[in-house]
C-alpha positions in Angstrom: 0.0 0.0 -0.1 1.3 3.7 -0.7 1.5 5.9 2.2 -0.2 9.2 1.9 2.4 10.9 4.0 3.3 14.0 2.0 6.8 14.3 3.5 8.1 11.3 1.6 7.8 9.9 -1.8 9.0 6.8 -3.7 11.8 7.5 -6.3 13.4 5.2 -8.9 17.1 5.5 -9.1 19.0 5.2 -12.4 19.8 1.6 -11.7 16.2 0.8 -11.3 16.3 0.3 -7.5 13.4 2.0 -5.6 14.3 4.3 -2.6 12.5 7.2 -1.0 12.9 11.1 -1.0 12.2 13.5 1.7 10.1 16.1 -0.2 10.8 19.3 2.0 14.6 19.3 1.2 14.4 17.0 -1.9 16.9 14.7 -0.2 16.9 11.2 -1.6 17.9 8.3 0.8 20.7 6.1 -0.6 20.6 8.1 -3.8 23.0 6.3 -6.2 23.1 2.5 -5.6 20.0 2.1 -3.3 19.2 1.3 0.3 20.5 -2.3 0.7 23.7 -1.9 -1.4 24.6 1.3 0.3 23.9 0.1 3.8 26.2 -2.8 3.2 29.0 -1.1 1.4 29.2 2.2 3.2 28.1 1.2 6.8 27.8 -2.5 7.7 30.7 -3.9 5.4 33.1 -0.9 6.0 32.6 -1.0 9.8 33.1 -4.9 9.7 30.1 -5.3 12.0 29.8 -9.1 11.5 33.5 -9.8 11.8 34.0 -7.7 14.8 30.8 -9.0 16.5 32.2 -12.5 16.1 35.2 -11.5 18.1 33.4 -9.4 20.8 33.2 -10.7 24.3 29.7 -9.6 25.2 27.2 -7.5 23.2 28.4 -5.6 20.1 26.9 -2.1 20.2 26.1 -0.2 17.0 24.8 3.4 17.3 22.6 4.1 14.2 22.7 7.9 14.0 19.8 8.8 11.6 17.6 5.8 11.6 15.9 7.3 8.5 13.7 4.5 6.8 15.6 1.7 8.5 17.8 0.4 5.8 21.1 0.7 7.5 19.9 -1.0 10.8 18.1 -3.8 8.9 21.4 -4.2 6.9 23.3 -4.7 10.1 20.7 -7.2 11.3 20.9 -9.2 8.0 24.7 -9.1 8.1 25.0 -10.9 11.4 22.4 -13.6 10.8 25.2 -16.3 10.7 27.2 -14.8 13.5 26.8 -16.3 17.0 26.6 -13.5 19.6 24.5 -10.5 20.5 24.0 -7.3 18.4 22.8 -4.2 20.3 21.3 -1.6 17.8 20.7 1.9 19.2 18.9 4.0 16.7 18.4 7.8 16.9 16.3 10.1 14.7 14.2 13.2 15.3 11.3 11.7 13.4 9.8 8.3 12.7 8.1 9.4 9.5 10.5 7.8 7.2 10.3 4.4 8.9 6.4 4.7 8.9 6.6 5.4 5.2 8.9 2.4 4.6 6.5 0.1 6.5 3.6 1.2 4.3 5.8 0.8 1.1 7.7 -2.3 2.2 6.9 -4.1 -0.9 8.2 -1.5 -3.3 11.3 -0.8 -1.2 12.2 -4.4 -0.9 14.6 -4.2 2.0 11.8 -3.6 4.5 9.5 -6.5 3.2 8.9 -9.0 6.0 10.0 -6.8 8.8 6.8 -4.6 8.9 5.5 -6.1 12.2 8.9 -5.8 13.9 9.3 -2.2 12.8 5.8 -1.3 14.0 6.6 -2.8 17.3 9.9 -0.8 17.5 8.1 2.4 16.9 5.4 1.6 19.4 7.5 0.1 22.3 10.8 1.7 21.5 12.6 -1.8 21.9 12.4 -5.1 20.2 14.2 -8.4 21.2 14.4 -11.2 18.6 16.6 -13.7 16.9 17.9 -13.5 13.4 19.6 -16.9 12.5 22.4 -17.4 15.0 22.4 -13.9 16.3 20.5 -12.4 19.2 19.3 -8.8 18.4 18.3 -6.1 20.8 17.2 -2.9 18.9 16.1 0.2 20.6 14.9 3.5 19.1 15.2 7.0 20.6 13.0 9.7 19.1 14.4 13.1 19.7 17.1 15.7 18.8 20.4 13.9 18.6 22.7 16.8 19.7 20.3 17.5 22.7 20.3 13.8 23.7 24.1 13.8 23.7 24.2 16.6 26.2 21.5 14.9 28.5 23.7 13.2 31.1 20.9 11.3 32.7 19.7 10.0 29.3 23.2 9.0 28.2 23.9 7.0 31.4 21.5 4.3 30.0 23.1 4.4 26.5 25.9 1.8 26.1 29.1 3.2 24.4 29.4 1.9 20.9 31.8 -0.3 19.0 30.6 1.1 15.6 28.6 4.2 14.6 26.7 4.4 11.3 26.3 8.2 10.8 23.7 9.1 8.3 22.4 12.5 9.0 21.1 14.8 6.2 23.8 16.9 4.6 25.5 19.8 6.3 23.8 22.4 4.1 20.3 21.2 5.1 21.1 19.9 8.7 24.2 21.7 10.0 23.4 21.0 13.8 24.3 17.3 13.0 27.8 18.2 11.6 29.4 20.5 14.1 32.6 20.2 16.0 30.7 20.3 19.4 28.6 17.4 18.4 31.4 15.2 17.3 33.5 16.2 20.3 30.5 15.2 22.6 30.0 11.9 20.6 33.7 11.1 21.1 33.4 11.7 24.8 30.9 9.0 25.0 33.1 6.4 23.7 34.8 3.9 26.1 38.6 3.8 26.2 38.6 0.1 26.5 36.1 -0.3 23.5 37.7 0.7 20.2 35.0 2.4 18.1 34.8 3.2 14.3 32.4 5.7 12.5 31.4 5.6 8.9 29.7 8.3 7.0 29.0 9.2 3.3 30.7 12.6 3.2 34.3 13.0 2.2 34.5 16.8 2.7 37.6 18.4 4.0 35.6 20.2 6.6 34.1 16.9 7.9 37.5 15.2 8.1 39.0 18.2 9.9 36.0 18.2 12.2 36.4 14.6 13.1 40.1 14.9 13.7 39.6 18.0 16.1 37.0 16.0 17.9 39.6 13.3 18.7 39.1 10.7 15.9 41.7 9.2 13.7 40.5 9.5 10.0 40.9 7.5 6.8 39.6 7.3 3.2 36.4 5.1 3.2 35.3 2.8 0.5 33.8 3.8 -2.8 30.0 3.7 -3.1 28.2 4.2 -6.3 29.5 7.6 -7.8 31.3 8.5 -4.7 35.0 7.8 -5.2 35.5 7.9 -1.4 33.6 8.0 1.8 34.9 8.6 5.3 35.9 6.2 8.1 37.1 7.5 11.4 38.0 5.6 14.7 39.1 6.0 18.2 41.9 3.4 17.4 44.1 3.8 14.3 44.2 0.0 13.8 40.6 0.1 12.7 41.4 2.3 9.6 42.8 0.6 6.6 43.7 3.7 4.7 44.5 6.5 7.1 44.8 10.1 5.6 48.4 10.7 4.7 50.2 13.8 5.9 50.0 15.1 2.2 46.3 15.6 2.9 47.1 18.6 5.1 48.3 20.5 2.0 44.7 20.1 0.7 43.3 21.5 4.1 45.7 24.4 3.9 44.6 25.3 0.4 40.8 24.6 0.8 38.3 27.5 1.1 36.0 25.1 3.2 38.0 23.5 5.9 37.0 25.2 9.1 34.6 23.1 11.2 31.1 24.4 11.9 31.1 25.6 15.6 27.3 26.1 15.7 24.2 25.1 13.8 24.6 27.8 11.1 26.1 26.4 7.9 29.1 28.4 6.6 32.2 27.7 4.7 35.7 29.3 5.3 39.4 28.4 5.2 40.8 26.8 8.4 41.6 29.2 11.2 45.1 29.4 12.7 43.9 27.9 15.9 42.2 25.0 14.2 45.3 24.4 12.0 47.5 24.3 15.1 45.3 21.6 16.6 45.0 19.7 13.5 48.7 19.5 12.8 49.4 18.3 16.3 47.2 15.3 15.9 48.6 12.0 16.8 47.9 10.7 13.5 50.9 12.4 12.0 54.2 11.0 12.7 55.9 14.3 12.7 54.9 18.0 13.3 53.7 19.5 10.0 55.2 22.9 9.1 
């Protein structure tokens, strides 16, 4: 059945795969290769969710930042079905509209087909427990403003620190509050020193990569997805990154007209400031001070 929610619409991508589009900002979810393929390549596969869960002593925790229509989270569930252990999915979003649209259009979207009842229960009860093959899954959903939730100490006391973060917020131009240096600094502060964590996202912008480094992450080039030659992967432990950014990347930062992190929720572009440059060049990812 087709949802009548005017905030979303079905779109057919160039490869024939059906996805959905948020109509207010005309932002298409998984716009090039489609929901399932992008979830696997950009998030689940790149973060090595199944492999790392297999080696994990205890539950493997994934933060799903930007639940959207559920494709990334369901991709993680499907990926671990042959893995013994427990996956704990913690999803965040400021709306459940896209998931409701996906439920109503599950047959057309494909990836949500067969999961409608579970998704309905997640939206109503905010938590579902189930098995998928060999894996035990605990999936919880927190509806609210993610930057505000990160600052709520009482709320965060009940949120387990992640092993992996699937970061899929709308683009900085339309949703700048989700891409600021304060947000990523706060996110990094919630990581556990004894639990190495990696974060994957679709952007490869110089601004984002500078932001992640200044927040405390190591940063590398992520895998290609569709028309994107690179994505970005970052981590609290350098060993989780296969292709760390080289020191030569700093030259690009120095020349960029859009390298300074966002310090508030107003989108802007500017060259890197002297203060940010000093912090960036002293990052432990570099083997020597950069001139």
